[in-house]
C-alpha positions in Angstrom: -51.0 -27.4 -1.1 -51.8 -27.3 2.6 -49.4 -27.1 5.4 -49.7 -30.7 6.3 -49.1 -31.7 2.7 -46.1 -29.3 2.6 -44.7 -30.9 5.8 -45.6 -34.4 4.6 -43.8 -33.6 1.2 -40.6 -32.3 3.1 -40.3 -35.3 5.3 -40.7 -37.5 2.2 -38.0 -35.6 0.4 -35.7 -35.4 3.5 -36.1 -39.3 4.1 -36.1 -40.3 0.4 -32.9 -38.8 -0.6 -32.6 -34.9 -0.8 -29.1 -35.6 0.9 -27.5 -33.1 -1.3 -29.5 -30.1 0.0 -29.4 -31.6 3.6 -25.5 -31.5 3.5 -25.5 -27.9 2.7 -24.8 -28.1 -1.1 -26.4 -25.3 -3.2 -29.2 -26.3 -5.4 -31.7 -25.1 -7.8 -30.8 -22.1 -10.0 -27.2 -22.3 -9.8 -24.0 -22.0 -7.5 -23.0 -18.8 -5.9 -19.4 -17.2 -5.9 -17.1 -17.5 -2.8 -17.5 -13.9 -2.0 -21.3 -14.1 -2.2 -21.7 -16.9 0.3 -22.2 -16.5 4.1 -19.4 -17.0 6.1 -21.1 -18.7 9.1 -23.3 -21.9 9.0 -26.9 -21.0 8.6 -30.0 -23.1 8.5 -30.5 -24.2 4.9 -33.3 -25.6 3.0 -32.7 -29.2 3.9 -31.2 -28.9 7.3 -33.7 -26.5 8.8 -36.7 -28.3 7.3 -35.5 -31.8 7.9 -34.5 -31.3 11.5 -37.5 -29.1 12.4 -39.9 -31.7 11.0 -38.1 -35.0 11.9 -37.7 -34.2 15.4 -41.0 -32.5 15.9 -40.2 -29.4 17.5 -43.7 -27.5 17.4 -45.7 -25.1 15.8 -43.0 -22.5 15.0 -40.6 -24.8 13.4 -43.4 -26.2 11.2 -44.2 -22.6 10.1 -40.6 -22.1 9.1 -40.6 -25.4 7.3 -43.8 -24.3 5.5 -42.0 -21.2 4.2 -39.0 -23.0 3.2 -41.0 -25.5 1.3 -42.9 -22.6 -0.5 -39.5 -21.0 -1.5 -37.1 -23.7 -2.4 -34.2 -21.6 -3.3 -33.9 -18.6 -1.0 -31.2 -16.1 -2.0 -28.4 -15.6 0.6 -28.3 -12.5 2.6 -25.6 -10.0 1.1 -22.2 -10.0 3.1 -21.3 -6.9 5.1 -17.9 -5.3 4.2 -16.3 -7.0 7.3 -17.4 -10.4 6.1 -16.7 -9.9 2.5 -13.1 -8.8 3.6 -12.5 -11.9 6.0 -13.8 -14.3 3.2 -11.3 -12.6 0.7 -8.5 -13.1 3.3 -9.4 -16.7 3.9 -9.5 -17.4 0.2 -6.3 -15.6 -1.0 -4.0 -15.4 1.9 -2.4 -18.9 1.9 -1.6 -19.0 -1.8 -0.4 -15.2 -1.8 2.1 -16.0 0.8 3.4 -18.9 -1.1 3.8 -16.8 -4.4 5.4 -13.9 -2.7 7.9 -16.2 -1.1 8.9 -17.5 -4.3 9.3 -13.7 -5.5 11.4 -12.8 -2.4 12.8 -15.9 -0.8 12.0 -14.5 2.5 9.2 -15.8 4.7 9.0 -12.4 6.7 8.9 -10.2 3.8 6.4 -12.6 2.2 3.9 -12.4 5.1 4.5 -8.6 5.4 3.7 -8.0 1.7 0.4 -10.0 2.0 -0.7 -8.1 5.1 0.1 -4.7 3.5 -1.7 -5.8 0.4 -4.8 -6.5 2.5 -4.7 -3.4 4.4 -4.4 -1.4 1.1 -7.3 -3.5 0.0 -9.4 -2.5 3.1 -8.5 1.0 2.7 -9.9 1.0 -1.0 -12.5 -1.5 -0.4 -15.3 0.4 -2.5 -13.0 -0.1 -5.4 -11.8 -3.7 -4.5 -15.6 -4.7 -3.8 -16.8 -3.8 -7.3 -13.6 -5.2 -9.1 -14.3 -8.0 -11.4 -11.2 -9.9 -9.8 -10.8 -8.9 -6.1 -8.3 -11.7 -5.7 -6.1 -10.4 -8.7 -6.4 -7.0 -7.3 -4.9 -8.1 -3.9 -2.3 -10.3 -5.7 -1.1 -7.5 -7.8 -0.7 -5.3 -4.7 1.2 -8.0 -2.9 3.7 -8.6 -5.7 4.4 -5.0 -6.2 5.1 -4.6 -2.4 7.2 -7.7 -2.4 9.4 -6.7 -5.4 9.8 -3.2 -4.3 13.6 -2.1 -4.6 13.5 -0.3 -1.3 13.4 -3.6 0.7 17.3 -3.8 -0.2 18.1 -0.8 2.1 16.8 -2.8 5.3 19.7 -3.7 7.5 17.6 -6.4 9.4 17.3 -8.0 6.1 21.0 -8.7 6.1 21.2 -9.9 9.6 18.2 -12.5 9.4 19.2 -15.9 7.7 16.5 -17.6 5.9 16.1 -21.4 6.2 16.7 -23.0 2.7 14.6 -25.8 1.4 15.7 -29.5 2.2 15.4 -30.8 -1.1 18.3 -30.0 -3.4 16.1 -29.5 -6.3 14.0 -26.9 -4.3 17.1 -25.3 -3.4 18.4 -25.0 -6.8 15.1 -23.8 -8.0 14.8 -21.1 -5.3 18.2 -19.9 -6.1 17.6 -19.9 -9.8 14.5 -17.9 -9.3 16.1 -15.1 -7.0 18.8 -14.6 -9.7 16.4 -13.8 -12.3 15.5 -10.1 -12.8 12.2 -9.2 -11.0 10.1 -8.9 -14.2 11.1 -12.3 -15.4 10.7 -13.8 -11.9 7.2 -12.4 -11.8 6.3 -13.5 -15.2 7.4 -17.1 -14.4 5.4 -17.3 -11.1 2.4 -16.0 -12.6 2.4 -18.2 -15.8 3.7 -21.5 -14.2 2.9 -21.1 -10.7 -0.4 -19.1 -10.5 -1.6 -20.5 -13.8 -2.6 -17.3 -15.6 -2.6 -17.3 -19.5 -0.2 -15.3 -21.5 -2.2 -12.1 -22.1 -3.4 -11.9 -18.4 0.4 -12.4 -17.4 1.5 -9.6 -19.6 -1.4 -7.4 -18.3 -0.5 -8.0 -14.7 3.1 -7.3 -15.4 2.4 -4.1 -17.4 4.1 -5.6 -20.5 3.1 -6.4 -24.1 2.2 -10.2 -24.8 5.4 -10.7 -27.0 7.5 -9.1 -24.2 6.0 -11.4 -21.7 6.4 -14.5 -24.0 10.1 -13.6 -24.3 10.4 -13.1 -20.7 8.9 -16.6 -20.0 11.0 -18.3 -22.4 14.3 -16.8 -21.0 13.2 -17.5 -17.3 12.2 -21.1 -18.2 15.5 -21.8 -19.9 17.4 -20.2 -17.2 15.8 -22.0 -14.4 15.7 -25.4 -16.0 19.5 -25.1 -16.6 20.3 -24.5 -12.9 18.5 -27.6 -11.7 20.3 -30.8 -10.9 18.0 -33.1 -12.7 16.7 -32.3 -16.3 13.1 -31.0 -16.0 10.6 -30.2 -18.9 9.3 -26.7 -18.7 5.9 -28.0 -18.4 6.9 -29.5 -15.1 7.8 -26.2 -13.4 4.3 -25.8 -12.2 4.6 -28.9 -10.1 8.0 -27.9 -8.6 6.8 -24.3 -8.1 3.9 -25.5 -6.2 5.8 -28.0 -4.0 8.6 -25.5 -3.0 6.7 -23.3 -0.6 4.1 -25.8 0.6 5.1 -25.3 4.1 4.7 -21.4 4.2 1.7 -20.2 6.0 0.3 -16.7 6.5 1.1 -14.9 9.7 -0.9 -15.0 13.0 -2.5 -11.6 12.2 -6.2 -12.1 11.8 -8.6 -10.0 9.5 -9.9 -8.0 12.1 -6.5 -6.9 13.3 -5.6 -6.1 9.6 -8.5 -3.9 9.2 -7.7 -2.1 12.5 -4.2 -1.5 11.3 -5.5 -0.2 8.1 -8.0 2.2 9.7 -5.0 3.3 12.1 -2.7 3.8 9.1 -5.4 5.9 7.2 -6.1 8.1 10.3 -2.2 8.7 10.6 -2.1 9.7 6.8 -5.0 12.1 7.5 -3.4 13.6 10.6 -0.2 14.1 8.6 -2.0 15.8 5.8 -3.9 18.0 8.1 -0.5 19.0 9.8 1.4 19.6 6.7 -1.6 21.8 5.4 -1.9 23.8 8.8 2.0 24.5 8.5 1.7 25.4 4.8 -1.0 27.9 5.6 0.7 29.4 8.5 3.9 29.8 6.7 2.1 31.5 3.9 0.2 33.8 6.4 3.5 34.7 8.0 5.0 35.5 4.7 2.3 37.9 3.5 2.3 39.8 7.0 6.0 40.3 6.8 6.5 41.1 3.2 6.7 44.6 2.0 3.3 46.2 0.8 4.8 48.6 -1.6 7.8 48.9 -4.2 11.0 50.1 -3.0 13.5 50.7 -6.0 16.9 49.6 -5.3 19.6 52.2 -4.6 21.9 52.3 -7.5 25.5 51.8 -6.9 27.8 55.0 -6.6 29.7 56.1 -9.9 33.3 57.6 -9.1 33.9 61.2 -10.2 37.2 61.9 -11.8 39.1 65.3 -12.3 38.4 66.8 -8.8 41.8 67.7 -6.9 42.4 66.2 -3.5 41.7 68.0 -0.5 45.1 69.5 0.7 46.2 69.1 4.4 47.0 72.5 6.0 50.7 73.1 5.9 53.1 74.9 8.6 52.2 78.5 9.7 54.2 81.4 8.3 55.9 84.0 10.7 53.1 86.6 10.6 50.4 83.7 11.1 52.5 82.5 14.1 52.6 86.2 15.7 48.8 86.5 15.1 48.2 83.4 16.9 50.2 84.2 19.9 48.7 87.6 20.1 45.0 86.0 20.0 46.0 83.5 22.8 47.4 86.1 25.0 44.6 88.8 24.5 41.7 88.9 27.1 38.8 86.6 26.3 36.1 89.4 26.8 36.1 93.3 26.3 35.8 96.0 23.8 39.1 94.9 22.3 37.3 91.7 21.1 34.5 93.8 19.5 36.4 96.4 17.8 39.5 95.1 16.1 42.7 97.2 16.2 43.6 99.2 13.2 46.8 98.0 11.4 
């Protein structure tokens, strides 16, 4: 087919009803996953060809139309890590905030858990990018952070009062959820709220399938008993979806999350370097000041028995007193000192 024929066929297709491709819908070999599609609007098969030919913009537009007509289903370019992360955030963040709100009952903590989960995902992006379920990876990280017991030690959590749902059924449902143990609460949210099947729910909660089934039955029975109106267990999905419908993610955008994750990683690296330097310095100082030879310890002394005590000198006798007086009265020098007198 020549270039004129290709352009004519393209015009006919655009005018006769290739509206699906003109509107931007995928066609041909099959649909692509959400994380494989480009984020920004790009010139597609129908849009680029139809506009370029219908308006008659010149030789370059016609050449591009010929290339598009020859290749009816071009493969979209691969996303960069930044674009893939932004797409994952736009796809998962709204529902994750609602799920973490059901687990915690606190809006601020729910948004914080989602942001921390995405920061961890960006920090481990090579692992998340090749995972078979990136959304499940981030969901597990957000749920783990939201249900961490260390949040109970926060003093600000006691001062901040959360607004309760206006619906009495919603208030009773949220109260019943928060009274459940964390593993039971998470199992109920994953099965009835997210829609996972029982084996996937058991795997994400790190429990066996019978244990997850028992938790689910207990949680359903406990929650339905606390509701003001009788509700079938199968209707919990609708109630759980309507309860956090007004919860939205925080104002933090994906580029800011990536920057915070990089900053946190750099701080951990600096802390590790400082700790390693301190450890090496302490080790070197210890090796320098430690003795380089063995010094046997001095044994403790052993008492000796049977030795008479040293006696103190007693009073002088009469001859000793005379001798002492004679020595004190004699001259200090002279032959008398060299030749003693005969007795």
